C-alpha positions as CSV (number, residue, x, y, z in Angstrom):
1,M,66.6,121.7,101.9
2,H,66.7,119.4,98.9
3,S,66.6,120.8,95.5
4,Q,63.6,120.3,93.3
5,V,65.6,117.7,91.4
6,G,66.0,115.8,94.6
7,V,62.3,115.9,95.3
8,V,61.4,114.6,91.9
9,S,64.1,111.9,92.3
10,L,62.7,110.7,95.6
11,I,59.2,110.6,94.3
12,Q,60.3,108.6,91.3
13,R,62.2,106.2,93.5
14,Y,59.2,105.8,95.7
15,Q,57.0,105.0,92.7
16,R,59.6,102.6,91.3
17,I,60.0,100.6,94.5
18,R,56.2,100.5,95.1
19,Q,55.6,99.3,91.5
20,Q,58.2,96.6,91.9
21,S,56.1,94.9,94.6
22,L,53.2,94.8,92.2
23,A,55.4,93.5,89.3
24,L,56.5,90.6,91.5
25,C,52.8,89.4,91.6
26,R,52.3,89.7,87.8
27,S,52.0,85.9,87.3
28,L,49.9,85.3,90.4
29,S,46.1,84.8,90.5
30,A,43.9,86.2,93.2
31,E,43.8,82.7,94.7
32,D,47.6,82.5,94.8
33,M,47.7,85.9,96.5
34,T,45.3,85.0,99.3
35,A,46.5,81.6,100.4
36,Q,48.8,81.2,103.4
37,S,51.0,78.1,103.6
38,M,52.2,78.3,107.3
39,P,52.2,80.7,110.3
40,D,55.7,82.0,109.4
41,A,54.5,83.0,105.9
42,S,51.9,85.6,104.8
43,P,49.8,85.8,101.7
44,A,51.1,88.0,98.9
45,K,47.9,90.2,99.2
46,W,48.7,90.8,102.9
47,H,52.3,91.9,102.1
48,L,50.9,94.4,99.6
49,A,48.4,95.7,102.1
50,H,50.8,95.8,105.1
51,T,53.5,97.8,103.4
52,T,50.7,100.3,102.4
53,W,49.5,100.3,106.0
54,F,53.0,101.2,107.1
55,F,53.1,104.4,105.0
56,E,49.5,105.3,105.9
57,T,50.0,104.7,109.7
58,F,53.5,106.2,110.3
59,L,53.3,109.0,107.7
60,L,49.7,110.0,106.7
61,L,47.7,109.4,109.9
62,E,50.4,111.2,112.0
63,R,49.7,114.2,109.8
64,G,45.9,114.3,110.1
65,H,44.8,112.1,107.2
66,K,41.8,109.9,107.7
67,P,42.4,106.2,107.2
68,R,41.3,104.8,103.9
69,N,39.4,102.1,105.8
70,P,39.5,101.9,109.6
71,D,39.3,98.1,109.5
72,Y,42.7,98.0,107.7
73,Q,44.4,99.3,110.9
74,F,43.5,96.0,112.5
75,L,43.8,93.7,109.5
76,F,47.2,94.8,108.2
77,N,49.1,95.7,111.3
78,S,51.8,93.1,111.8
79,Y,53.4,93.4,115.3
80,Y,53.2,97.1,116.2
81,H,51.4,96.9,119.5
82,S,51.7,100.6,120.1
83,K,49.5,101.1,117.1
84,G,46.7,98.8,118.3
85,A,45.5,95.2,118.1
86,Q,46.3,93.0,115.1
87,Y,44.6,90.1,113.4
88,R,46.2,86.8,114.3
89,R,49.2,86.1,112.1
90,P,48.5,82.4,111.5
91,L,45.1,83.2,110.1
92,R,46.0,85.8,107.5
93,G,45.1,83.4,104.8
94,L,41.5,83.7,105.9
95,I,41.3,87.4,105.0
96,T,39.5,86.8,101.7
97,R,38.1,90.3,101.9
98,P,39.1,92.9,101.0
99,G,40.1,91.4,97.6
100,V,43.2,92.0,95.5
101,A,41.6,94.8,93.5
102,E,40.6,96.6,96.7
103,I,44.1,96.3,98.0
104,I,45.6,97.7,94.8
105,D,43.1,100.6,95.1
106,Y,44.3,101.1,98.7
107,R,47.9,101.3,97.5
108,T,47.0,103.8,94.7
109,H,45.2,106.0,97.2
110,V,48.1,106.0,99.7
111,D,50.7,106.4,97.1
112,A,49.0,109.6,95.8
113,A,48.9,111.1,99.3
114,V,52.5,110.2,100.0
115,C,53.7,111.7,96.8
116,R,51.9,114.9,97.6
117,L,53.6,115.0,101.0
118,L,57.0,114.5,99.4
119,E,56.5,117.6,97.4
120,E,56.8,119.5,100.6
121,D,60.5,118.5,100.8
122,D,60.3,118.1,104.6
123,P,63.4,116.2,106.0
124,Q,61.3,114.3,108.6
125,I,58.9,113.2,105.9
126,N,61.7,112.2,103.6
127,Q,63.4,110.1,106.4
128,L,60.1,108.3,107.2
129,V,59.6,107.6,103.5
130,E,63.1,106.2,103.2
131,T,62.5,103.9,106.1
132,G,59.2,102.8,104.5
133,L,61.0,102.0,101.2
134,H,63.5,99.8,102.9
135,H,60.6,98.2,104.8
136,E,58.9,97.6,101.4
137,M,62.0,96.0,100.0
138,Q,62.2,93.7,102.9
139,H,58.7,92.6,102.2
140,Q,59.4,92.1,98.5
141,E,61.9,89.4,99.6
142,L,59.5,88.0,102.2
143,M,56.7,87.9,99.6
144,L,58.9,85.8,97.2
145,T,60.0,83.3,99.8
146,D,56.4,83.0,101.1
147,I,55.2,82.4,97.5
148,L,57.9,79.8,97.0
149,H,56.8,77.9,100.1
150,L,53.2,78.1,99.1
151,F,53.8,76.7,95.6
152,S,56.1,74.0,96.9
153,L,53.1,72.4,98.7
154,N,51.2,72.2,95.4
155,P,51.9,68.9,93.6
156,L,52.0,70.7,90.3
157,L,55.3,72.4,91.3
158,S,54.6,75.2,88.9
159,A,57.2,77.7,87.8
160,I,56.4,81.2,89.0
161,F,59.0,83.0,86.9
162,E,61.0,81.9,83.9
163,S,64.5,80.6,84.6
164,G,67.1,83.3,84.4
165,G,70.2,81.3,83.6
166,E,72.1,78.1,84.0
167,T,70.7,75.0,85.7
168,G,71.8,71.4,85.8
169,A,73.8,69.0,87.9
170,S,77.2,69.2,86.3
171,G,79.8,71.9,86.7
172,S,83.4,72.6,87.6
173,C,83.4,74.2,91.0
174,P,86.6,76.0,92.0
175,A,88.5,74.3,94.9
176,S,87.7,75.7,98.3
177,T,90.4,78.1,99.3
178,W,90.8,80.2,102.5
179,R,91.4,83.8,103.3
180,E,93.6,84.3,106.4
181,M,93.0,87.2,108.7
182,N,95.4,88.5,111.4
183,E,94.2,89.5,114.8
184,Q,93.0,93.1,114.8
185,L,91.0,95.8,116.4
186,A,88.2,96.2,113.9
187,E,85.6,99.0,113.6
188,V,82.1,97.6,112.9
189,G,78.6,98.8,112.7
190,R,77.4,102.2,111.5
191,D,76.5,105.6,112.9
192,R,73.2,107.3,112.3
193,G,73.4,109.9,109.6
194,D,75.9,107.8,107.6
195,G,73.4,107.0,104.9
196,F,70.3,104.9,105.6
197,V,70.8,102.5,108.5
198,Y,68.6,100.5,110.9
199,D,69.0,101.1,114.6
200,C,70.3,97.5,115.2
201,E,73.3,98.3,113.0
202,C,74.3,101.2,115.4
203,P,76.5,102.5,116.8
204,R,79.8,102.1,115.1
205,H,82.1,100.5,117.7
206,K,85.4,98.6,118.0
207,I,85.8,94.9,118.5
208,W,88.8,92.7,118.9
209,L,89.1,89.8,116.3
210,T,91.4,86.9,117.0
211,P,93.2,85.3,114.0
212,F,90.8,83.4,111.8
213,S,90.5,82.1,108.3
214,I,87.3,82.1,106.2
215,Q,86.3,80.2,103.1
216,R,86.4,82.2,100.0
217,R,83.3,80.6,98.5
218,L,80.0,79.3,99.8
219,V,79.3,75.7,100.6
220,T,77.9,74.0,97.5
221,N,75.2,71.5,96.8
222,A,77.8,68.9,95.9
223,E,79.5,69.3,99.3
224,W,76.1,69.1,101.0
225,L,75.4,65.9,99.2
226,E,78.6,64.5,100.7
227,F,77.3,65.4,104.1
228,I,74.0,63.6,103.4
229,E,75.7,60.5,102.0
230,D,78.1,60.4,105.0
231,G,75.1,60.1,107.3
232,G,75.2,63.7,108.5
233,Y,71.4,63.8,109.1
234,G,71.6,60.6,111.2
235,D,74.6,61.4,113.5
236,P,73.4,63.0,116.7
237,L,77.0,63.8,117.7
238,L,77.0,66.5,115.0
239,W,73.9,68.3,116.2
240,L,72.9,70.7,118.9
241,S,70.3,69.2,121.2
242,D,67.6,71.5,120.0
243,G,68.6,71.0,116.4
244,W,68.4,67.2,116.7
245,S,65.0,67.4,118.2
246,C,63.8,69.9,115.5
247,K,65.3,67.6,112.7
248,E,63.5,64.6,114.1
249,K,60.2,66.3,114.6
250,N,60.2,67.7,111.1
251,N,61.8,64.6,109.5
252,W,64.6,66.5,107.8
253,H,66.8,64.5,105.5
254,A,67.9,67.2,103.1
255,P,67.5,71.0,102.6
256,A,64.1,72.4,102.0
257,Y,62.7,72.0,98.4
258,W,65.1,69.1,97.6
259,Q,63.5,65.8,96.4
260,Q,64.6,62.7,94.6
261,K,63.1,61.5,91.4
262,E,64.3,58.2,89.9
263,G,67.5,58.5,91.9
264,C,68.2,62.1,90.8
265,W,68.2,65.0,93.2
266,M,66.0,67.8,92.2
267,Q,65.4,71.3,93.7
268,Y,62.2,73.3,93.5
269,G,62.5,77.0,93.1
270,L,60.7,80.1,91.9
271,D,61.6,78.9,88.4
272,G,60.1,75.5,88.9
273,L,61.6,72.0,89.6
274,Q,65.1,71.8,88.3
275,V,67.9,69.2,88.4
276,L,70.0,70.1,91.4
277,Q,73.0,72.2,90.3
278,A,76.0,70.7,92.0
279,D,78.2,73.8,92.0
280,A,75.6,76.2,93.2
281,P,75.5,77.3,96.8
282,V,73.4,75.2,99.0
283,C,70.3,77.1,100.3
284,H,67.2,76.7,102.4
285,V,69.0,75.2,105.3
286,S,68.4,76.1,108.9
287,Y,71.0,77.3,111.4
288,Y,70.8,73.9,113.0
289,E,71.7,72.2,109.8
290,A,74.4,74.7,109.0
291,Q,76.0,74.2,112.4
292,A,75.8,70.4,112.0
293,Y,77.5,70.6,108.6
294,A,80.3,72.9,110.0
295,R,80.9,70.4,112.8
296,W,81.0,67.5,110.3
297,A,83.6,69.5,108.3
298,S,85.6,70.1,111.5
299,K,85.1,73.9,111.0
300,R,82.7,76.5,112.4
301,L,80.3,79.1,111.2
302,P,81.7,82.7,110.8
303,R,81.0,85.3,113.5
304,E,79.1,88.2,112.1
305,H,81.8,90.7,112.4
306,E,84.4,88.5,110.6
307,L,82.1,88.6,107.6
308,E,81.5,92.4,108.0
309,V,85.2,93.3,108.1
310,I,85.8,91.3,104.9
311,A,82.6,92.5,103.1
312,R,83.3,96.2,103.9
313,A,86.2,96.2,101.4
314,Q,84.1,94.5,98.7
315,K,81.8,96.2,96.1
316,I,78.1,95.4,96.7
317,D,77.6,93.3,93.6
318,G,76.2,89.9,92.9
319,N,73.1,87.9,92.2
320,F,70.2,89.9,93.7
321,L,66.5,90.3,92.9
322,E,67.3,92.6,90.0
323,S,69.2,89.7,88.3
324,D,65.9,87.9,87.7
325,H,67.7,84.7,88.2
326,W,65.5,83.4,91.1
327,R,68.0,80.9,92.6
328,P,71.7,81.0,93.7
329,R,74.2,81.1,90.9
330,A,76.9,78.5,90.5
331,V,80.4,79.4,91.6
332,Q,82.4,80.0,88.4
333,D,85.5,81.9,89.5
334,A,88.0,80.8,92.1
335,G,88.4,84.5,93.0
336,A,84.7,85.0,93.5
337,N,83.6,85.3,97.1
338,Q,79.8,85.8,96.8
339,L,79.8,87.8,100.0
340,Y,76.8,89.7,98.6
341,G,73.7,88.0,97.1
342,D,72.9,84.4,96.3
343,V,72.2,83.2,99.9
344,W,71.9,84.8,103.3
345,E,74.9,83.4,105.3
346,W,74.2,82.0,108.8
347,T,76.7,83.2,111.4
348,G,77.4,81.9,114.9
349,S,76.4,85.3,116.4
350,A,73.3,86.0,118.4
351,F,71.2,88.9,117.3
352,Q,71.7,91.3,120.2
353,A,72.3,94.9,120.9
354,Y,75.6,96.6,120.2
355,P,77.3,98.5,123.0
356,G,75.5,101.9,123.2
357,F,72.5,100.7,121.3
358,K,69.5,103.1,121.3
359,A,66.3,102.0,119.7
360,E,64.5,104.1,117.1
361,Q,62.2,106.6,118.9
362,G,58.4,106.4,118.8
363,A,56.4,103.5,117.4
364,L,59.3,102.4,115.2
365,A,61.1,101.4,118.3
366,E,59.3,98.1,117.8
367,Y,61.0,97.6,114.4
368,N,64.1,95.7,115.5
369,G,65.0,96.0,119.2
370,K,62.3,93.7,120.6
371,F,63.5,90.8,118.5
372,M,66.9,90.7,120.1
373,C,66.4,87.3,121.8
374,N,66.8,83.7,120.6
375,Q,67.6,84.7,117.0
376,L,70.8,84.4,114.9
377,V,72.4,86.9,112.6
378,L,72.7,86.3,108.8
379,R,74.7,88.4,106.5
380,G,75.1,89.3,102.8
381,G,71.7,89.1,101.1
382,S,70.2,86.6,98.7
383,C,69.1,86.1,95.1
384,V,65.7,87.7,96.0
385,T,67.1,90.6,98.0
386,P,66.8,94.0,96.4
387,I,70.3,95.3,96.0
388,E,69.4,98.8,97.4
389,Q,68.7,97.1,100.7
390,L,72.3,95.9,101.3
391,R,75.3,97.3,103.0
392,S,78.2,95.7,104.8
393,S,76.7,96.4,108.2
394,Y,73.2,95.0,107.4
395,R,72.1,92.5,110.0
396,N,69.3,90.0,109.1
397,F,68.0,87.7,111.8
398,F,66.0,84.5,112.0
399,Y,65.2,81.8,114.5
400,P,67.6,78.8,114.2
401,W,64.9,76.4,112.9
402,Q,63.7,78.6,110.0
403,R,64.8,77.6,106.5
404,W,62.2,78.8,104.0
405,Q,64.4,81.8,103.3
406,F,67.4,81.6,100.9
407,T,69.8,80.7,103.7
408,G,73.2,79.1,103.2
409,L,76.7,79.2,104.7
410,R,80.4,79.4,104.3
411,L,82.9,77.9,106.7
412,A,85.4,79.6,109.1
413,R,88.1,78.3,111.4
414,D,90.3,79.7,114.2
415,D,94.0,80.0,113.4
């Protein structure tokens, strides 16, 4: 049993994380929170409702509570087919009712009920709440990237947050150096019970790594400009077949949110349109673009466990959501590795089950396992990832064409 201090601490943490989601919407209007910019994105209002649906469905309804509104079970379910039908994802922007005020009232109602349950200090309840909080943090990041995509389509290119630090095109970026790693039998992944962990990170297992070297810093905007100026987007020999088709279909000539004004490269971000910062990590590139860049540089993308082995020895520190910086920070120190924060790093590893993988039991079995097909692993977190969400074994995953997230890369090579 937890102590009373532990109960109070968990309740306070629950309230803090739930309030953080609302705080991220402080500068948004009701119209901002209802619009949907593309099928991959969701309105901010929907994110606030869905995370509340998660607590209500998996915690409250399972314990005999009545739903706040039965219609919410249909409107705000995302992909949990075992919990019933869902409203079509590409049409979420059409859910003008319930309004923002009703959704906030829904959150208040569910939060009060969850806090009452937490007072029981039941280990099963506590575990479900912990999962719900990590789910909430995932949606905080998604909400910000979805808002960024939405605002990028508005010609006003408004700033959503105030800039948290340096911007500009100039800067002295440390030279790219490499960390050499000997061949080794490495232990990767996590075991259940070893702190919070998703099922896709389990179980801990051994893997043989052949000798490799990995870039100590991330690929920068300046380096990506060299790729552009060398015709990287126009050379089919650099691209995977699917990647070339995707690039041609979408008319990609630069990372997402880049634009040229009077010959100067600019980048739109949550803090508005800024002059491209040359020494900041490149971001908003797809796996296809990252792979083409790596081939252009005569290198490759890291494998996920190469990054994990190195990151495991590093403190989880960097430019995260809590920094209020809203875009990747420039590389300032030759010794900095930026393995955590700034940008999610594409790997060359498919998102698939580890040996001995067992999905979470019950409805939460749909959380990760069913997505283990046609997606690539990303590591390390970004400038809009809550720091509490991260650990060295954390596996993010996206389809290879997606680039509205803060995604970047570092290079690796075989030795």
